[in-house]
Steps between C-alpha positions, in 0.01 A plus 500: 500500500486148342358377832215742474430374147516140599276567790248692286499223236456235766203677654343546158534137425351404825196699421487346148583804302781626270735770640486831304813582305485868592497426866791259459698773313425755769606245777823433305579875476437573868708785628560606853189331635259677260247293303352719230194337334338831367262470195516120507159324488525255784269197499318360796749198522803736490343722784444176703871392444638845576289519815649166620846612398481828691403320822852346518718726290749714694684686229222721346473845654311687223210354304355699202165372362371808330263470193493116532119465445466302821151350574354517845595130572850545361564805714351316806748208444798737469411699808448181697853399427631841602313492840763270648795653310753692717736637236304698245525870567354658179180375335363661170145400389430805268226458231345161585151607550469347845149498646329372817678172527844676434423762768412220757819308404700826542348548850602153594852566368535823704383321815735200474799630316774676699762588229333703229593864522387626154166413337395635155134459413456764228223452227290244662133503612508461874282810581161394365479181727440686839487187724822348348668837520404547859661157569825618334497827708440302816806278416706829424405643842655182664811488274823619665749449212366673192670832431377602145158442349392603145118499438483722183203461270308237703159681488500562876187694609446721811405184694818331416686807609315488842607140532866597424480791757395243763792271401744803516387578855635157617787450268833591624743399220363638172706795376395568145150466357401582139128555433513698178222475231222349704151624596564594856322848484436745783367252754797256466744781494367631833508153655869459400588851630318428833690167550854661441547657852483164653758353251868595573676274242336598163702781345397477132134480379412569133134603424517671163216431250232422762280812479613605859459865585827701543443580872491124575809444288677776690403341836638165374829669386538680840448166687755332275746786567439467877573126468805557291627749771429251775679228297794723450504578872478131600789409253710788629437387858579154394819608316615693814425207727697269255786748498508525885485110524784479252709749711426317823599175325826672380572625847446149641728355237772761581474437868521128438815560272657720774420226761676247283794713429524555881495130562771449227712754666446330841595175340811645351596652839454170665717331240752765555477453872537126466820558309643734773748359752351626818174348631427814717513727204270267313258478793510881546436544128247237510321669795542840325347360172231324693429823682492680151283233362257548793514863462427483128224247562351734746540787259356280217193408729449871605530594127249238404271602787528865391436396146193305586375789718569744226327288246203457722490869571533578132230248422272645762565861373446378150179333587387801690594720210320272255200488731492886528554529117233245439251689735590824338462352160171328602376832633615698198347220276180522688487871466597468136243233438244703673593802284504285195159344592360852552656622174370180336150559638528859380617379162224237503246775572645716228512213256132406610399857426686496174349162413148644594559801277641285226206258534258788488675643207505166337138467579435840356707424197335154470160671523589755237650233294185291558292800409696572185498118416135473574422820289716377226353147531147651492593710199653205334193288594271773365714519191498127474126489558454756223735314281329182580155673439618627182639165402180329601297750303722467200500130547126481542450737209751292291330185616156645413628622168669160439183326601290722280736469221518119552113481537468723185741273323331189615155635417622625169668173432187305607271732303736473205509129539128483537448727212734295294327181615166652443602613159651163421170335630288748305716448188470120550112541556485724206696261288287213627181703430634583161582129444155409640336769269699383209408137577134603529521697184659199333218287649236737386666518163527118483137486618403768239703323239336171589150671496583665169634184364197313624276767357682496168482119507139501566461771242705294260314194601171676438636633181629163409173340597313766312731538208645169460313197623651301235843573608398415864628156480828625350546791733371305804829337554673827441277668752532222754875536454470881560262424804764271634761753462287767650420273795876432539559865486216568742658234731836663468349842575322351806831349624682836443223668684536254788874566503442870503260458794761298685749774441259753623429304820887466545539869454211567742672270768835686452308836529347370836851398620644837409211663685581297804862613475404850468277466803794355705719783384238751606474327850888512521496876409235564770729309767796711390288812546391380838869420608598855370227659712612301810859618439382853470308454829815359667716785378250746618502335845880499509513867407255580786724293740801681400333828547391399847857388580631826387249676703605306808875568426407871470323482840806319659732773343289769644524324848875467475523862398309603811737274699803668342357829597468375867865372472609839378339649810669250729827565326467867579411435857800269526730771341375746765574236780844432348579870508406516880701174570803629307496832711481287822762259369737796432460634856558149634807455279645827628443383861655154429797668335565716805467190718733311268760782514490493890529120494801510256667750731442264793630208293808703413568562858446137587746393227752750626469352845540151364817607316638667814426177691669286239806728508517472875476118473780509238715715734439269792588200283821680384575585878450142596713372224780741596464410854541122409802578275658708772442223749645242268802713427558589866463143631776403738548164337620663183799648673609159635515332157853443385614697190453314173 
């Protein structure tokens, strides 16, 4: 085993890769030529090294590579190494997801390898790749060493099953084939059942989980039973021939022993005669012994001739009996196959009628179910449409109410804002008017005061001129002073009046600005009112569109209701037709049952005849064996052998 480890390490180093520890451990623990690498993730370099190692290795007889996650290239490298291997008998490639490249590599392996007898390919993906799987089946047809093949869970379709059937017609070595849990179906099952009469070696075929009808499975089971019986007959004849050959060999050995014993007795007699004193007695004894030897030789020759003639006659009789038995068996098999085919055709017709009835029942059930589903769907659609209409109505009503409420709030807010702004403006205008009026009143008061003062001054001046001219000089300065003060007061009043005018102008400018703002707010209010009217128009259009859609849906629902009524009428017509077909089918079933009963009776008679023929053959074989034993026991050479 260390040599395997060293060879594997050397091959890995030659390819520039490190050997895997798990593979080294399995090579170190190799038992009885079995290399188990299951569940080990093998790299591409490891596959290349193992492929080169398997080309020259002569110790491995079993190779287990299940669940190794092999890539297509890795599997191809391994199978290339196995193509020239002459020692491996068992190969397990379960659960490696082999695809097109793997199928082609397996086909090459089956064409070139002459030692593999068991191949496990469970849980792969060979079936979906039709061309590659056809290549694999062609190689299987040409293979002559494979005995067991496992193709479970490979997604094999009916086309793949047809390719396998073609391969089984030509293959003469495969004995066990497992096709469970694929997608073979009715067509693939019939193809496999039709190929079995031409294949005499396959005695175990598993087809569970492939959706194959029970009649096809029964036909396959009958073919497998027939092949098993033939295999048992062949094995029994081979065993009998082997026993006869052993008995003939034993007879030859006994005759040779008797001849050797006779020669020893002759030699002892010669020695005794040599010791005797008289030459005549020796010569007479010698002549007598030679005469006995000649007689014994002649007897031996006649016995051998009789044995050869008996063996030839027995072989001829055995061949004739085998030929007659084969003819009778072939005739019975032909009759049985014809009866089975007729029974199969009748069963197929019954199954076809049952399938038609089932299909019509299924169609009726589907139509009823479709009717109920369509009515339920229509009701549900109507309820949904009503609910949607109610929802749309409530939504549109809510949207209208919300819009009205929002518009009312916006209008109220704008009117309130405008009223407040107008009130504020009016208050400010009123205040400004009041200020202006107060200023004008003050100006008028100042003017009136000035006029009154001027009048009083003039009156006082006139009074002063009239009353006191003498005091004019004295009062002149005083009056001038007063006049100056009055002029100053007048100037101050004029300046205050100018200031009041400026304030009035500012107030008027502010009032004009506020008027412009009020005008802008009015325009904004008008725009909002226009948008609100547009929204109202859009909502009205949406409501009309929803109404039109609902009317269209109602029209469609009415059309579907009329279609449902037509479907109900069709369903009633189909029910009437189904009743008529069921009555016809019952009558046909009664006829088929009577025919099946007659066929079963014929089949029972044929089976009884076959059993009688087998008993006769067994009696003949026992008679032949007794005759051989009697001949062996009554052979004349046995009486001449000296006692032990």
